[in-house]
Every structure is written in structure tokens, then in C-alpha cells.
Residue frames relative to the residue before (quaternion, step in Angstrom):
aa qw qx qy qz dx dy dz
M 1.0000 0.0000 0.0000 0.0000 0.00 0.00 0.00
L 0.6426 0.5194 -0.3338 0.4537 3.58 1.00 -0.82
R 0.6412 0.5187 -0.3253 0.4626 3.58 1.01 -0.83
L 0.6409 0.5213 -0.3201 0.4637 3.59 0.99 -0.84
A 0.6580 0.5065 -0.3066 0.4653 3.58 0.93 -0.90
A 0.6530 0.5077 -0.3135 0.4665 3.59 0.98 -0.84
A 0.6431 0.5241 -0.3227 0.4556 3.57 0.99 -0.82
I 0.6435 0.5164 -0.3237 0.4631 3.59 0.99 -0.80
V 0.6366 0.5201 -0.3280 0.4654 3.60 0.99 -0.82
V 0.6609 0.5059 -0.3065 0.4620 3.60 0.91 -0.92
L 0.6681 0.4949 -0.3063 0.4635 3.59 0.90 -0.90
A 0.6386 0.5180 -0.3301 0.4636 3.59 0.99 -0.76
F 0.6444 0.5178 -0.3187 0.4637 3.58 1.01 -0.80
V 0.6625 0.5007 -0.3034 0.4673 3.58 0.92 -0.94
A 0.6575 0.5167 -0.3170 0.4475 3.59 0.92 -0.88
S 0.6920 0.4666 -0.2904 0.4680 3.58 0.99 -0.76
A 0.6367 0.5501 -0.3281 0.4294 3.59 1.15 -0.52
W 0.7304 0.3714 -0.2202 0.5292 3.60 1.14 -0.56
P 0.4465 -0.6847 0.4929 0.2981 3.62 -0.88 0.86
S 0.4768 -0.6503 0.5007 0.3147 3.57 -1.07 0.71
P 0.6512 -0.5301 0.3558 0.4103 3.61 -1.17 0.49
A 0.6668 0.5141 -0.3095 0.4419 3.59 1.06 -0.72
Q 0.7124 0.4471 -0.2592 0.4747 3.61 1.22 -0.26
D 0.7217 0.4506 -0.2357 0.4695 3.60 1.17 -0.29
V 0.1170 -0.7450 0.6526 0.0741 3.55 -1.03 0.88
I 0.1599 -0.8040 0.5706 0.0490 3.56 -0.51 1.22
V 0.0093 -0.7994 0.5992 -0.0418 3.57 -0.78 1.08
R 0.0456 -0.7681 0.6386 0.0120 3.55 -1.03 0.90
V 0.0111 -0.7988 0.6006 -0.0336 3.57 -0.81 1.03
T 0.0154 0.7707 -0.6367 0.0166 3.56 -0.94 0.90
R 0.2112 -0.7736 0.5859 0.1169 3.54 -1.19 0.56
D 0.0404 -0.7683 0.6387 -0.0123 3.53 -0.99 0.98
G 0.7898 -0.1232 0.0364 0.5998 3.55 -0.08 1.29
G 0.8095 -0.2136 0.1830 0.5154 3.56 -0.73 -1.10
N 0.6035 0.5740 -0.3539 0.4255 3.58 1.26 -0.18
V 0.1390 -0.7666 0.6241 0.0598 3.54 -0.93 0.97
M 0.1590 -0.7956 0.5813 0.0612 3.57 -0.55 1.20
V 0.0940 -0.8133 0.5741 -0.0117 3.55 -0.80 1.10
E 0.0027 -0.7562 0.6543 -0.0036 3.54 -1.05 0.91
A 0.0288 0.7848 -0.6180 0.0377 3.57 -0.95 0.89
D 0.0220 -0.7879 0.6150 -0.0230 3.54 -1.05 0.84
F 0.2008 0.7552 -0.6182 0.0854 3.53 -1.08 0.74
S 0.2433 -0.7258 0.6181 0.1789 3.52 -1.31 0.35
V 0.1189 -0.7883 0.6022 0.0432 3.54 -1.14 0.70
A 0.4510 -0.6922 0.5014 0.2569 3.56 -1.01 0.86
A 0.4990 0.6003 -0.4464 0.4374 3.54 0.49 1.29
T 0.5846 -0.5719 0.4313 0.3809 3.57 -1.24 0.31
Q 0.6526 -0.4989 0.3893 0.4168 3.55 -1.27 0.30
D 0.6295 0.5344 -0.3324 0.4557 3.60 1.02 -0.77
E 0.6617 0.5091 -0.3107 0.4544 3.60 0.93 -0.89
A 0.6652 0.4838 -0.3056 0.4796 3.59 0.98 -0.81
W 0.6399 0.5395 -0.3197 0.4441 3.59 0.94 -0.89
D 0.6515 0.5424 -0.3245 0.4196 3.57 0.88 -0.93
V 0.6844 0.4547 -0.2889 0.4914 3.60 1.03 -0.70
L 0.6842 0.5093 -0.2996 0.4275 3.60 0.81 -0.95
T 0.7539 0.3510 -0.2014 0.5176 3.61 1.16 -0.51
D 0.4839 0.6670 -0.4346 0.3635 3.60 1.23 0.23
F 0.0335 -0.8696 0.4927 0.0011 3.56 0.72 1.12
D 0.6381 0.5413 -0.3376 0.4311 3.61 1.07 -0.63
H 0.7607 0.3351 -0.1904 0.5223 3.61 1.20 -0.35
M 0.2982 0.7874 -0.4991 0.2049 3.62 1.18 0.40
T 0.5854 0.5742 -0.3879 0.4208 3.63 1.12 -0.47
Q 0.6856 0.4504 -0.2723 0.5029 3.59 1.23 -0.45
I 0.6762 0.4764 -0.2755 0.4898 3.57 1.33 -0.07
L 0.8017 0.2360 -0.0848 0.5426 3.57 0.92 -0.98
S 0.4459 -0.7271 0.4639 0.2394 3.56 -0.78 1.05
N 0.7070 0.4496 -0.2752 0.4715 3.62 1.17 -0.36
V 0.6075 0.5342 -0.3651 0.4608 3.62 1.25 0.03
D 0.2230 -0.8148 0.5300 0.0746 3.55 -0.62 1.23
A 0.7777 -0.0244 0.0123 0.6281 3.60 1.21 -0.49
S 0.1040 0.7862 -0.6015 0.0960 3.58 -1.03 0.78
R 0.2034 0.7730 -0.5857 0.1343 3.55 -0.88 0.93
I 0.4629 -0.6271 0.5456 0.3079 3.51 -1.26 0.55
T 0.1240 -0.8295 0.5439 0.0265 3.57 -0.64 1.16
G 0.7965 0.0703 -0.0794 0.5953 3.59 1.27 0.08
R 0.0101 -0.8018 0.5974 -0.0093 3.56 -1.10 0.63
D 0.0632 0.7558 -0.6491 0.0588 3.53 -1.05 0.90
G 0.7899 -0.1887 0.0730 0.5790 3.56 0.09 1.31
N 0.8009 -0.2222 0.1970 0.5199 3.56 -0.70 -1.11
R 0.5871 0.5113 -0.3931 0.4893 3.59 1.23 0.39
I 0.0029 0.8073 -0.5888 0.0403 3.52 -0.80 1.03
E 0.2979 -0.7037 0.6120 0.2037 3.53 -1.31 0.44
V 0.0971 -0.8005 0.5913 0.0090 3.56 -0.86 1.05
T 0.1442 -0.7722 0.6151 0.0678 3.56 -0.86 1.02
Q 0.0108 0.8249 -0.5612 0.0665 3.57 -0.73 1.09
K 0.1336 -0.7071 0.6807 0.1368 3.50 -1.38 0.44
S 0.0762 0.8008 -0.5862 0.0965 3.55 -0.80 0.99
H 0.2363 -0.7350 0.6065 0.1899 3.52 -1.34 -0.02
A 0.1490 -0.7718 0.6136 0.0750 3.54 -1.24 0.54
Q 0.3262 -0.7312 0.5713 0.1804 3.50 -1.17 0.72
A 0.0261 0.7697 -0.6368 0.0369 3.57 -0.90 0.96
G 0.7722 -0.1902 0.0835 0.6005 3.56 0.15 1.29
P 0.8133 -0.1879 0.1452 0.5313 3.61 -0.75 -0.98
L 0.6085 0.5808 -0.3468 0.4149 3.60 1.25 -0.31
R 0.1319 -0.7432 0.6510 0.0804 3.54 -1.12 0.80
L 0.1371 -0.8177 0.5581 0.0312 3.56 -0.47 1.24
S 0.2576 -0.7354 0.6061 0.1596 3.56 -1.02 0.85
L 0.0859 -0.8128 0.5762 -0.0058 3.55 -0.86 1.00
D 0.0912 -0.7494 0.6539 0.0494 3.56 -0.96 0.97
S 0.0868 0.8172 -0.5637 0.0834 3.58 -0.85 0.88
V 0.1835 -0.7028 0.6713 0.1475 3.47 -1.43 0.41
R 0.0791 -0.8169 0.5713 0.0009 3.56 -0.77 1.07
Q 0.2787 -0.6914 0.6351 0.2024 3.50 -1.22 0.64
V 0.0809 -0.8067 0.5854 -0.0080 3.56 -0.73 1.09
E 0.1209 -0.7770 0.6163 0.0432 3.55 -0.89 1.02
L 0.1711 -0.8175 0.5479 0.0482 3.55 -0.66 1.16
T 0.0987 -0.6969 0.7050 0.0873 3.50 -1.15 0.82
P 0.4167 -0.7897 0.3590 0.2718 3.56 0.14 1.34
K 0.8777 0.0909 -0.1683 0.4394 3.39 -1.11 1.18
T 0.7726 0.3689 -0.2011 0.4759 3.62 1.19 -0.25
E 0.8401 0.0422 0.0276 0.5401 3.64 0.95 -0.74
I 0.0884 -0.7570 0.6468 0.0266 3.52 -1.14 0.86
K 0.0640 -0.7782 0.6242 0.0279 3.59 -0.72 1.08
S 0.0531 -0.8163 0.5738 -0.0407 3.54 -0.77 1.10
R 0.0156 0.7940 -0.6056 0.0519 3.55 -0.90 1.02
I 0.3618 -0.7223 0.5450 0.2244 3.58 -0.82 0.98
T 0.1681 -0.7921 0.5817 0.0771 3.56 -0.90 0.99
K 0.7919 0.0667 -0.0428 0.6054 3.60 1.22 -0.37
S 0.2131 0.7646 -0.5827 0.1745 3.54 -0.86 1.01
N 0.4837 -0.6739 0.4767 0.2910 3.55 -1.14 0.64
D 0.8202 0.2212 -0.0941 0.5192 3.62 1.09 -0.60
V 0.6897 0.4183 -0.2831 0.5188 3.59 1.23 0.23
K 0.3638 -0.7373 0.5318 0.2031 3.56 -0.71 1.13
S 0.7715 -0.1615 0.1111 0.6053 3.55 1.00 -0.85
S 0.0011 -0.7707 0.6369 -0.0196 3.52 -1.28 0.54
D 0.0545 0.7947 -0.5975 0.0921 3.57 -0.54 1.21
F 0.0641 0.8101 -0.5736 0.1024 3.57 -0.58 1.21
T 0.1220 -0.7564 0.6382 0.0750 3.52 -1.20 0.71
T 0.1067 -0.7758 0.6213 0.0266 3.54 -0.87 1.05
R 0.0775 -0.8030 0.5908 0.0113 3.57 -0.83 1.02
L 0.1823 -0.7710 0.6053 0.0774 3.54 -1.12 0.82
V 0.0084 0.7795 -0.6254 0.0353 3.56 -0.97 0.94
G 0.3290 -0.7360 0.5588 0.1947 3.57 -0.83 0.97
E 0.0106 0.7864 -0.6161 0.0423 3.57 -0.92 0.96
G 0.8003 -0.1465 0.0716 0.5769 3.57 -0.07 1.28
G 0.7996 -0.2380 0.2015 0.5132 3.56 -0.74 -1.06
L 0.6479 0.5002 -0.3142 0.4810 3.58 1.30 0.15
T 0.2160 -0.7035 0.6444 0.2079 3.51 -1.36 0.26
K 0.2388 -0.7669 0.5840 0.1174 3.55 -0.80 1.06
V 0.1073 -0.7912 0.6014 0.0275 3.57 -0.83 1.05
T 0.0437 -0.7849 0.6181 0.0011 3.56 -0.86 1.02
V 0.0971 -0.7887 0.6068 0.0186 3.55 -0.97 0.91
R 0.0235 0.7803 -0.6235 0.0437 3.56 -0.92 0.97
G 0.2339 0.8011 -0.5278 0.1582 3.57 -0.84 0.88
I 0.2810 -0.7170 0.6127 0.1778 3.50 -1.40 0.24
L 0.1186 -0.7781 0.6167 0.0100 3.52 -0.89 1.10
V 0.0773 -0.7746 0.6266 0.0371 3.57 -0.98 0.89
P 0.1146 -0.8225 0.5549 0.0499 3.61 -0.04 1.26
T 0.1815 -0.7630 0.6094 0.1160 3.56 -1.28 0.45
G 0.7831 0.3494 -0.2358 0.4573 3.55 -1.31 0.12
L 0.8274 -0.1472 0.1451 0.5222 3.54 -1.06 -0.84
A 0.6108 0.5678 -0.3515 0.4254 3.57 1.07 -0.71
A 0.6133 0.5631 -0.3563 0.4241 3.60 1.04 -0.71
A 0.6809 0.4712 -0.2872 0.4815 3.57 1.00 -0.82
A 0.7092 0.4691 -0.2623 0.4563 3.58 1.02 -0.77
A 0.6370 0.5703 -0.3290 0.4009 3.60 1.16 -0.55
T 0.0545 0.7861 -0.6074 0.1011 3.56 0.47 1.21
P 0.6382 -0.5188 0.3769 0.4260 3.61 -1.12 0.42
E 0.6461 0.5306 -0.3288 0.4392 3.61 1.00 -0.79
A 0.6739 0.4893 -0.2967 0.4673 3.59 0.93 -0.89
V 0.6585 0.4947 -0.3125 0.4732 3.60 0.93 -0.86
E 0.6350 0.5340 -0.3266 0.4528 3.57 0.99 -0.83
A 0.6747 0.4958 -0.3007 0.4566 3.60 0.88 -0.94
N 0.6858 0.4773 -0.2895 0.4670 3.59 0.89 -0.89
T 0.6433 0.5168 -0.3221 0.4640 3.59 1.04 -0.78
R 0.6556 0.5076 -0.3177 0.4600 3.59 0.91 -0.88
R 0.6377 0.5251 -0.3233 0.4617 3.57 0.98 -0.84
Q 0.6582 0.5258 -0.3126 0.4388 3.59 0.88 -0.96
Y 0.7468 0.4044 -0.2473 0.4666 3.59 0.74 -0.99
T 0.5614 0.5527 -0.3931 0.4742 3.58 1.19 -0.34
E 0.6688 0.4879 -0.2991 0.4745 3.58 0.96 -0.83
L 0.6315 0.5153 -0.3362 0.4719 3.60 1.02 -0.69
R 0.6547 0.5008 -0.3113 0.4729 3.57 0.95 -0.88
D 0.6483 0.5195 -0.3195 0.4557 3.59 0.97 -0.85
E 0.6502 0.5161 -0.3200 0.4567 3.59 1.02 -0.77
I 0.5919 0.5534 -0.3623 0.4606 3.59 1.06 -0.71
L 0.6962 0.4622 -0.2715 0.4774 3.57 0.89 -0.93
R 0.6160 0.5452 -0.3514 0.4470 3.61 1.03 -0.72
R 0.6823 0.4760 -0.2983 0.4678 3.57 0.86 -0.94
K 0.6197 0.5406 -0.3466 0.4513 3.57 0.99 -0.78
N 0.7648 0.3521 -0.1727 0.5111 3.58 1.01 -0.86
H 0.4296 -0.7361 0.4331 0.2933 3.60 1.31 0.23
E 0.3709 0.7191 -0.4916 0.3220 3.56 0.92 1.01
P 0.5347 -0.6563 0.4277 0.3168 3.63 -1.09 0.64
T 0.5990 -0.5400 0.4574 0.3747 3.54 -1.36 0.32
P 0.4857 -0.6529 0.4798 0.3281 3.65 -0.87 0.81
P 0.5587 -0.6390 0.4118 0.3317 3.62 -0.90 0.87
C 0.6338 0.5579 -0.3535 0.4026 3.61 1.00 -0.70
I 0.6043 0.5371 -0.3690 0.4584 3.61 1.12 -0.54
L 0.6724 0.4827 -0.3023 0.4727 3.59 0.91 -0.86
A 0.7075 0.4408 -0.2541 0.4904 3.60 1.06 -0.73
K 0.3450 -0.7625 0.4700 0.2805 3.59 1.32 -0.22
N 0.5957 0.5678 -0.3727 0.4288 3.58 1.02 0.72
C 0.2237 0.7749 -0.5543 0.2054 3.59 1.06 0.72
P 0.5223 -0.6431 0.4425 0.3433 3.62 -0.91 0.79
Q 0.4622 -0.6607 0.5188 0.2839 3.56 -1.10 0.76
S 0.3833 -0.7182 0.5289 0.2398 3.56 -0.96 0.84
């Protein structure tokens, strides 16, 4: 009995020391010359439909992401859509404003392919987001290559891209859970003044 009790205590300690999949957003960023490779992974305690509805809600991204100032679908052809966005990014003391037009191809509920076709500070950006249901969780994986230009190229250090990417997907995951639990949008997201982590 003492051994069993000790084992339970050890397991409880180990479980509390490691973040659960639903609480952790893992981001890896590497740079090769002008190319910035980004990988992001997270799981959320929600259905695939619930996660999909948030990740593809481009008309309401200003209410989901603290760095998106304007977002709307400006064209649609079946599962291909055009999204026009205005956003900002923080790179140390620099705040960069970004305007972009993206072509997005949807494979409903499982895959989102996004490619920038027009931007003031990005030469190219190709990302694929995949969703997989696993029990009571949905696993989201993101893989992409970003090629910034101008001032953005100098500011897009791996550390800055990693911080901004983690923030973005943390906010997306939080919105999935908010909608599932019928909770309101935090005022700081609407005011675009959420504290930087």
C-alpha cells in the first residue's frame, strides 16, 4: 500500500509538471537566408467542427486575434476564397503594419492552405494547417515558409516570429474554447491592447 501511495504521489507530481496538450502551443522557427520556416502544433479540447469554425472565420478575425485590425472575405469560388487583412506585428520595440491579400483553399474540416498574393512587406507566404480529431481533442498542425522583405525582413528574427506565432495560435485556441463555453471576447482583443507576453 505504501508503494502504491508513493507511486500515485510521483505520478501526480509528474502530471502537474508537464503542460497538458490542450494548454500548450509548440512553435519552432528556423531561418535559412531570407526564408523563415515556421512549425506550430497545439491540441484543443474541442471537436474538429468547433476548431474549424474558428480557424476559418476570416470575417471575424478582428474579434479573435489581437494583432488583426481588419479582415474580410473579398472573393469566393467554392472552397477557394480571397481574404484581405490589415494587421500588425511586434518585433522588439518595432511595431510593423502589414496589409495582405491571401488566397485560401479549404478542404472542409481537415486542411487550410493559405498563400499571400499581395503584401507590402512579404514576398511570399505559404502555409498549410491540418486538423485531426483525437478522442475529445482536436490536434492542429501548421507548417509554412515566410519570405519577408523590407523592414520586415530585418525584424523577422526567429525569436520575434516565434513569439508572434505562439501568441496568434494561443488566441485562436482560446477562442475555440470560448465559443464552446459561450464566453465573451476579452475587451483587450477588441481594443488591440492585450499585454505582450
